[in-house]
C-alpha positions in Angstrom: 0.0 0.0 0.0 1.4 3.4 -0.9 1.6 6.3 1.5 -1.2 8.0 -0.4 -3.6 5.1 -0.3 -2.8 4.7 3.4 -3.7 8.3 4.0 -7.0 7.7 2.3 -7.7 4.8 4.6 -7.7 7.2 7.5 -10.6 8.9 6.0 -12.7 5.9 6.7 -12.5 6.5 10.4 -15.7 8.2 11.8 -15.2 11.6 13.4 -15.9 10.1 16.9 -12.8 7.9 16.7 -10.1 9.2 19.0 -6.6 10.0 17.9 -5.3 6.9 19.5 -7.7 4.6 17.8 -7.2 6.2 14.4 -3.5 6.0 14.8 -3.4 2.5 16.0 -5.4 1.2 12.9 -3.9 3.5 10.2 -1.0 2.2 8.1 -0.2 5.8 7.3 0.3 6.6 11.0 2.7 3.7 11.5 4.6 3.9 8.3 4.8 7.7 7.5 4.1 9.4 10.8 1.2 11.4 9.4 -1.0 12.7 12.2 -3.7 15.3 12.1 -5.5 17.3 14.7 -8.8 16.1 13.1 -8.2 12.9 15.1 -7.3 14.6 18.3 -9.8 13.7 21.0 -11.7 16.8 22.3 -14.6 15.1 24.1 -14.8 12.5 26.9 -14.8 8.9 25.5 -15.8 5.7 27.2 -12.4 5.6 28.9 -10.9 8.1 31.3 -8.2 9.3 28.9 -9.5 12.7 28.0 -7.0 15.4 29.0 -8.5 18.8 28.2 -5.8 21.5 28.5 -7.6 23.6 31.2 -9.8 21.1 33.1 -7.9 17.8 33.2 -6.1 16.6 36.3 -2.4 17.1 36.5 -0.2 14.6 34.6 3.6 14.5 34.2 5.1 14.2 30.8 8.8 13.4 30.0 10.3 15.0 26.9 13.2 13.0 25.3 16.0 14.6 23.3 19.6 14.4 22.4 22.1 15.9 24.8 23.7 18.5 22.5 23.3 22.1 23.3 21.1 22.7 20.2 18.9 19.7 21.0 18.4 20.9 24.6 17.5 24.4 23.4 14.9 22.9 21.1 13.5 20.6 23.8 13.2 23.6 26.1 11.3 25.5 23.4 8.8 22.6 23.2 8.7 22.4 27.0 7.8 26.1 27.3 5.1 25.9 24.6 3.5 22.9 26.3 3.6 24.5 29.7 2.0 27.6 28.4 -0.8 25.7 26.6 -1.3 23.1 29.3 -0.7 24.7 32.7 -2.2 21.9 34.7 0.5 19.5 33.5 4.2 19.3 34.3 7.0 18.6 31.7 10.6 17.6 32.3 13.4 16.9 29.8 15.4 13.7 29.6 18.7 13.9 27.5 20.2 11.0 25.7 23.2 10.1 23.5 22.5 8.6 20.1 24.7 6.5 17.7 25.0 9.6 15.5 26.5 11.5 18.4 29.2 8.8 18.9 30.2 7.9 15.4 32.3 10.9 14.4 35.0 9.2 12.3 32.8 8.4 9.3 31.2 10.8 6.8 27.4 10.8 6.9 27.2 9.8 3.3 29.1 6.6 4.1 26.8 5.5 6.9 23.9 3.2 6.1 21.8 3.7 9.2 18.5 5.5 8.6 17.9 6.2 12.3 21.4 7.5 13.2 20.2 10.2 15.5 16.8 8.7 16.6 17.0 5.0 17.5 17.9 5.3 21.1 15.3 8.0 21.6 12.6 5.8 20.0 13.5 2.9 22.2 13.0 5.1 25.2 9.6 6.2 23.8 8.5 2.6 23.1 9.4 1.4 26.7 7.8 4.4 28.4 10.9 6.1 29.6 9.8 9.2 27.8 6.4 10.3 26.5 7.4 12.4 23.6 10.7 12.9 21.6 11.7 16.2 20.1 13.6 15.9 16.8 15.1 18.2 14.3 12.7 17.0 11.6 15.5 16.7 9.1 17.1 13.9 11.2 13.8 11.9 11.6 13.5 9.0 9.2 10.4 9.2 7.0 9.2 5.7 7.9 8.6 5.5 11.7 8.7 2.4 13.8 5.4 0.6 14.3 3.4 2.2 17.1 5.0 5.7 16.7 3.5 8.8 15.1 4.5 12.3 14.3 2.3 14.1 16.8 3.1 17.7 15.9 5.3 19.7 13.5 6.0 23.1 15.0 6.3 26.4 13.2 9.3 26.4 11.0 12.4 28.6 11.3 14.1 29.8 8.1 15.1 26.5 6.4 18.0 27.9 4.4 21.7 27.1 4.8 24.1 29.6 6.1 27.8 30.4 5.4 29.9 31.1 8.5 33.3 32.6 7.6 36.4 32.3 9.7 37.9 35.5 11.2 40.8 35.2 8.7 38.3 35.2 5.8 36.4 38.2 7.2 39.6 40.1 7.6 40.3 39.5 3.9 37.0 41.1 3.1 35.2 38.0 2.1 31.4 38.1 2.6 29.6 35.4 0.5 30.3 32.0 -0.9 30.6 33.7 -4.3 33.5 35.8 -3.0 35.6 32.8 -1.9 38.8 32.5 -4.0 40.2 29.3 -5.4 41.7 27.0 -2.8 39.3 28.0 -0.1 38.3 25.2 2.2 34.7 24.9 3.3 33.6 22.4 6.0 30.4 20.6 6.0 29.0 17.3 7.3 26.2 17.3 4.7 26.7 15.4 1.4 23.7 17.4 0.1 25.4 20.7 0.6 28.7 19.4 -0.8 27.2 17.8 -3.8 25.2 20.9 -4.8 27.9 23.4 -4.2 30.7 21.4 -5.8 28.8 21.8 -9.0 28.3 25.5 -8.6 31.7 26.3 -7.1 34.3 23.8 -8.5 37.2 26.0 -7.4 36.3 25.5 -3.7 37.6 22.5 -1.7 34.9 20.9 0.5 36.1 19.0 3.6 34.0 16.8 5.9 33.6 18.2 9.5 31.6 16.3 12.2 30.6 17.1 15.7 28.0 19.4 17.3 27.8 23.1 16.4 30.2 24.1 19.2 32.8 21.5 18.0 32.5 22.6 14.4 32.8 26.3 15.2 35.8 25.7 17.4 37.5 23.9 14.4 36.7 27.0 12.2 38.1 29.3 14.9 41.3 27.4 15.3 44.0 29.7 13.8 45.9 26.7 12.6 42.8 24.9 11.2 42.2 24.4 7.4 38.7 25.9 7.2 37.9 29.2 5.4 34.2 28.7 6.2 31.5 26.3 7.4 28.1 25.5 5.9 25.5 25.2 8.6 21.7 25.3 9.0 20.5 28.9 9.7 17.8 27.5 12.0 20.3 25.9 14.4 22.5 29.0 14.7 19.4 31.2 15.2 18.0 29.0 17.9 21.3 29.2 19.8 21.3 33.0 19.4 24.4 32.9 17.2 23.1 35.1 14.4 26.3 37.2 14.6 28.3 34.2 13.3 26.2 34.1 10.1 28.1 35.7 7.2 25.6 34.9 4.4 22.3 33.0 4.0 22.3 31.0 0.8 19.2 31.4 -1.4 17.4 28.5 -3.0 18.8 29.5 -6.4 22.2 28.5 -4.9 21.3 25.5 -2.8 18.1 23.6 -1.9 17.8 22.8 1.8 17.3 19.4 3.5 13.9 17.8 3.9 12.3 19.1 7.0 15.2 21.5 7.8 14.3 24.3 10.2 11.2 22.4 11.6 10.9 20.6 14.9 9.0 17.2 14.8 7.5 15.8 17.9 7.2 12.0 18.0 5.0 10.1 20.4 3.3 6.7 20.8 0.4 6.3 18.4 -1.9 4.9 21.0 -1.3 7.6 23.6 -4.4 9.7 23.2 -3.5 12.1 26.1 -0.2 13.0 24.6 -1.6 13.4 21.1 -4.2 15.7 22.7 -1.6 18.1 24.2 0.6 18.1 21.1 -2.3 19.2 18.9 -1.8 22.8 20.2 1.8 22.8 18.8 1.0 21.6 15.3 1.5 24.4 12.6 -0.7 23.8 9.6 1.5 25.3 6.9 4.7 23.8 8.2 3.0 20.4 8.5 1.8 20.7 4.9 5.1 21.7 3.4 7.0 19.1 5.4 4.5 16.4 4.4 5.3 17.0 0.8 9.0 17.1 1.4 9.0 13.9 3.5 6.9 12.1 0.9 9.5 13.1 -1.8 12.3 11.6 0.3 10.3 8.5 1.3 9.5 7.7 -2.3 13.2 7.9 -3.1 14.1 5.9 0.0 16.5 8.6 1.1 17.6 9.9 4.5 19.7 12.7 6.0 22.9 11.2 4.5 21.9 11.3 0.8 22.1 14.3 -1.6 18.4 15.3 -1.8 17.5 19.0 -1.7 14.1 20.6 -1.6 12.3 24.0 -1.5 8.6 24.3 -0.7 6.2 27.3 -0.8 2.6 27.6 0.2 0.5 30.6 -0.8 -2.4 31.0 1.7 -4.3 33.3 -0.7 -4.3 31.0 -3.8 -3.9 27.8 -1.8 -1.0 26.8 -4.1 1.6 24.4 -2.8 4.8 24.1 -4.7 7.8 21.8 -4.2 11.2 21.9 -6.0 13.6 19.1 -5.5 16.9 17.7 -6.7 19.1 14.7 -6.5 22.9 15.1 -7.1 25.9 12.9 -7.6 28.2 13.2 -4.6 31.0 14.7 -6.7 28.6 17.3 -8.1 29.0 16.1 -11.7 25.3 15.5 -12.2 22.2 17.2 -10.8 18.6 16.1 -11.6 16.1 18.8 -10.7 12.4 19.5 -11.2 9.4 21.2 -9.6 5.7 20.5 -9.3 2.7 22.3 -7.8 -0.9 21.8 -6.8 -3.8 24.1 -5.9 -5.6 22.8 -2.8 -9.3 22.9 -2.5 -10.0 25.4 0.4 -13.2 23.6 1.2 -11.5 20.3 1.7 -10.4 19.0 5.1 -7.0 19.3 6.6 -6.4 15.6 6.1 -7.4 15.9 2.4 -4.8 18.6 2.1 -2.1 16.4 3.7 -3.0 13.6 1.2 -2.6 16.1 -1.6 0.8 17.1 -0.2 1.8 13.4 -0.1 0.8 13.0 -3.7 2.7 16.1 -4.7 5.9 14.9 -3.1 5.6 11.5 -4.7 4.9 13.1 -8.1 8.1 15.1 -7.9 10.1 12.0 -6.8 8.7 10.0 -9.8 9.7 12.8 -12.1 13.3 12.6 -10.9 13.3 8.8 -11.0 12.1 9.0 -14.7 15.3 11.1 -15.4 17.8 8.8 -13.6 17.7 9.7 -9.9 17.3 6.1 -8.7 20.6 5.1 -10.3 22.4 8.0 -8.5 21.0 7.0 -5.1 21.7 3.3 -5.7 25.3 4.0 -6.4 25.6 6.0 -3.1 24.0 3.0 -1.2 26.6 0.6 -2.6 29.4 2.7 -1.2 28.0 3.0 2.3 29.4 1.5 5.5 26.5 -0.2 7.4 26.8 0.2 11.1 26.1 -2.9 13.2 24.4 -2.5 16.5 
């Protein structure tokens, strides 16, 4: 069953079905993580699981996250939003270390694990150690484990990539990636960024750099280090309050961003109606719509955060037009396959119908790229990967 046909299956649930019941029986919820506030319980059911934000008795929720500084800042953002919307409940944060935080000696493009930054968190979610998990949505695989669901997608920060120049480069008067002279060394852990920018700037040397933001910036600031600049997500720098480090924000005409970049995805157990209820207040309609199209594009291509897929989505609330542009590149930048598609949503249709249309749009774009040879590029990358064994 395709993701789209699975989405249609959800429409068969009567409106009285709770979020938990709908999620537990929907293939789409288990396989793609699609959740919608339409199935969030708002009235008391036969069980005592209703948790209205203002009238329900106090309950304690544990928020799972990675231990990095950025991950903690993001989790605290979610914690504050939940505490504001649901003052009768309490929320604490539980930090964890993932495989992706430990494996720093292998480039992401060479790693075969699709849950590099999420597996340990999802194990804790499954065994009840935590009630929700906060992800940078770009790190969350597009096929979730059985029993898990994407309970909310929060309002997106700017999804573009940013150039952070070294002090040496700034002193030389360099300001943008276009101004970098031949021989400049730009660090990035993203095969997507390197593949796209190698094609546009063949005179620049791109060098892998791993670690959290603090670690990467310290390598850039090392006077004896090789880096002229780093490529990082604008959203991460902004959330940490480090906008002063941003030298240039790259437009989509230069580079397409990662699927889900800039958005926070909140994962929970599909059968946990109370948690789905509180998360509904955090779900942002436009961000969910755009990220649904992006994730469907990646899912169709069986990609992940370590493959060179780029996207750019736009939604016009006046015309109800949803547009997605995407590309697949060879790692060396020698080939780029790129296209875009759009759909006009029916304003009288339900939110779930809009999400189904977004899924179809992402799949349509992926098929267009496959028809032009994208699958062969991705298959070659997979053959060169190092598969990590648990």
